Every structure is written in C-alpha cells, then in structure tokens.
C-alpha positions in Angstrom: 105.4 -43.9 60.6 101.6 -44.2 60.9 99.6 -41.1 61.7 99.8 -40.2 65.4 97.7 -38.3 67.9 99.9 -35.4 69.0 99.6 -32.3 71.2 101.5 -29.0 71.4 100.8 -27.0 74.5 102.5 -24.0 76.0 102.7 -24.0 79.8 104.2 -22.1 82.6 107.1 -23.5 84.7 104.4 -24.7 87.2 102.4 -26.4 84.6 99.5 -24.0 83.8 98.3 -23.5 80.3 96.0 -20.5 81.3 95.6 -18.4 84.4 92.4 -18.0 86.4 89.4 -15.9 85.4 89.3 -16.5 81.6 87.0 -14.2 79.7 86.4 -13.0 76.1 88.6 -10.0 76.9 91.3 -12.2 78.7 91.2 -15.6 76.9 94.2 -16.8 78.9 93.1 -15.4 82.2 94.9 -13.4 84.8 98.7 -13.2 85.4 101.7 -12.9 83.1 100.0 -15.1 80.5 101.3 -13.2 77.6 104.7 -14.9 78.3 103.2 -18.4 77.6 103.2 -17.8 73.8 105.8 -15.1 73.5 108.2 -17.7 72.0 106.0 -18.1 69.0 105.6 -14.4 68.2 108.7 -12.7 69.6 111.3 -15.2 68.5 109.7 -17.1 65.7 112.9 -17.7 63.7 114.6 -19.4 66.7 111.6 -21.7 67.1 110.7 -22.2 63.4 110.8 -26.1 63.6 108.4 -26.2 66.6 106.0 -23.6 65.0 106.0 -25.6 61.7 105.2 -28.9 63.5 102.1 -27.3 65.1 100.6 -26.6 61.6 101.5 -30.0 60.1 98.5 -31.9 61.4 95.7 -33.0 59.1 92.9 -32.3 61.6 92.6 -30.8 65.1 90.5 -31.5 68.2 89.9 -28.8 70.8 87.7 -28.2 73.8 84.8 -25.7 73.8 86.6 -23.3 76.1 89.5 -23.0 73.7 87.0 -22.2 70.9 85.4 -19.5 73.0 84.1 -18.4 76.4 80.4 -19.0 75.7 78.6 -21.4 78.1 75.3 -23.1 77.6 73.5 -22.7 74.3 75.6 -21.2 71.5 75.7 -17.6 70.7 76.0 -18.1 66.9 77.6 -14.7 66.5 80.7 -16.2 68.2 83.1 -17.7 65.6 86.2 -18.1 67.7 89.2 -16.0 68.9 91.0 -15.9 65.6 89.1 -13.6 63.3 87.9 -14.5 59.8 90.9 -16.7 59.0 91.9 -19.1 61.9 95.4 -20.5 61.8 94.4 -24.1 61.4 93.5 -24.3 57.7 92.2 -27.8 58.3 89.1 -29.4 59.9 88.8 -28.7 63.7 86.5 -30.8 65.9 85.2 -28.9 68.9 84.0 -30.9 72.0 80.7 -29.5 73.3 77.5 -30.5 75.0 75.4 -28.3 72.7 75.0 -29.1 69.0 75.8 -26.5 66.4 76.0 -26.6 62.6 79.5 -26.7 61.1 81.2 -23.3 60.7 83.3 -22.7 57.6 85.9 -19.9 57.8 88.4 -18.4 55.4 91.7 -20.2 54.7 90.3 -23.8 54.8 89.3 -24.1 58.4 85.9 -25.6 59.2 84.8 -26.1 62.8 82.7 -29.2 63.5 80.9 -29.4 66.9 81.0 -32.9 68.4 78.6 -33.8 71.2 79.4 -37.5 71.5 82.7 -37.2 73.5 86.4 -37.4 73.0 86.4 -40.8 71.2 83.9 -39.6 68.6 85.8 -36.4 68.0 89.1 -38.3 67.6 87.5 -40.8 65.2 86.1 -38.0 63.0 89.4 -36.1 63.1 91.3 -39.3 62.1 89.0 -39.8 59.1 89.5 -36.2 58.0 93.3 -36.3 58.6 94.0 -39.2 56.3 97.7 -40.0 56.4 98.5 -36.9 58.6 98.6 -36.7 62.4 95.7 -35.5 64.5 96.6 -32.7 66.9 94.8 -32.2 70.2 94.9 -28.4 70.3 93.9 -27.8 73.9 93.1 -26.5 76.3 94.6 -28.3 79.2 91.4 -30.0 80.4 90.9 -31.5 76.9 94.5 -32.6 76.8 94.1 -34.2 80.2 91.1 -36.2 79.0 93.0 -37.6 76.1 96.0 -38.4 78.4 93.7 -40.1 80.9 92.2 -42.2 78.1 95.6 -43.3 76.9 95.0 -41.8 73.4 97.9 -39.4 73.1 101.0 -40.7 71.3 103.2 -37.6 71.7 103.0 -34.7 74.1 105.1 -31.6 73.1 105.3 -29.1 75.9 106.6 -25.6 75.5 107.6 -24.4 78.9 107.8 -20.6 79.5 110.1 -19.3 82.3 107.2 -17.9 84.3 104.8 -19.2 87.0 101.1 -18.5 87.2 100.2 -20.1 90.6 96.6 -21.0 89.5 94.4 -21.6 86.5 94.1 -24.5 84.1 96.9 -27.0 84.7 98.3 -29.8 82.5 98.1 -33.3 84.2 95.3 -32.3 86.7 93.3 -35.4 87.3 95.4 -37.5 85.1 96.4 -40.9 86.6 100.2 -41.6 87.0 102.0 -41.8 83.7 105.6 -42.7 82.7 106.8 -40.0 80.2 109.4 -41.3 77.8 111.6 -38.3 76.9 111.9 -37.9 73.1 113.8 -34.6 72.9 114.4 -31.4 74.7 115.8 -28.1 73.5 116.2 -24.8 75.3 115.6 -21.5 73.5 115.6 -17.9 74.6 112.0 -17.7 75.8 111.0 -21.3 76.1 112.2 -24.9 76.7 110.7 -27.4 74.3 110.3 -30.9 75.9 108.6 -33.7 74.0 107.4 -36.9 75.6 105.7 -40.2 74.7 103.2 -41.0 77.4 103.4 -44.6 78.7 101.2 -46.5 81.1 
C-alpha cells in the first residue's frame, strides 16, 4: 500500500476536539476535556494498537494552535506543549502565517514552520516521510482544511463518551462527504471509528 495521508483525532460524542477558551494553562479549553484523551493514558494496554498507529507516521502536519497558544509574531521562548522531548520523534510541519526558523528538540523531533499553506506543508511532509504515511495531527480546524481539500485518505476518530457543547469541532465548514467505514471498535473509555472520506 502506498503512503497515505492519515489523521487520528480524539473527539467528544458531539464532535468537539477541544472546548472553548483555550489558553496556555488550559490547552484543550473548558469543560470535561480531560476525558477526550483518557483512553490513551488511563487504559493504554486496552488501546495499544491505536496508540501505536499514531506514532507510525513518517512526518506530521499540525496547525499553529496545536503547537501553541501564541498569536501574531512568535514568542521564541515557546517550544510547544510537550517539554524538551515531544512525542513525535519525526519532522513536524506547523502551519502558520509567521515565519520561524526550524526548532530541533530532543528525541528526533524537528518543527518546521510553513507559511505557504496546507498543500506546501503536505508536500514537505511527504518528502520527509518517504515510504511512511503522513499524519495530520490536528487540531480540528487543520483537519477540516485537509478534509475540505480532499487530501485525507483515512480519518481515525476516537470518540469519548462525553459532550462538550462548544469549542473546536470536527467537520465544521467541511462540504458534505461520504464516509466509508473501515473499522469500529468499542473500548472502556472510547469508541474507535475509522473512515475513508469520499466525495
């Protein structure tokens, strides 16, 4: 199978990947947002296959808001939410309107800041990934841009049994799609549902 463009995203039962009022202190916003990713940390053995798939990509693309809460020109002291060793261990291409020099972190992660849009970021990530998949890491608005452009081959949703009512929602602004069901599996804290988006 040739390399694909894939996405893993944890969402609430009403489709939100983050609540309202995101800040540096509350990166996922208000509400019971801790439950969105509890399946990864509280029951990792039960979800080992899904966790492993997230880290199999050869390169990642993410939006600026996922990298950090900074707006406008960069605060160069900000190096992401993850500490000195981010979990990616691969090149990560961050969509932004403000140029910044590449940022190399421990463990093999280098963040590259792309100002030319989603297609340029994807082209660079594909070149870096080689024979491996490229993962669109989020947030929801970035995933929605790739869905709208028809560039996502596989969408892996991880649905937590909680509602948020507001925030950043998957599929907002995305034209109608047919989602071909690939697989679904229920676990203790999450239901994993994988689709292939179709026009």
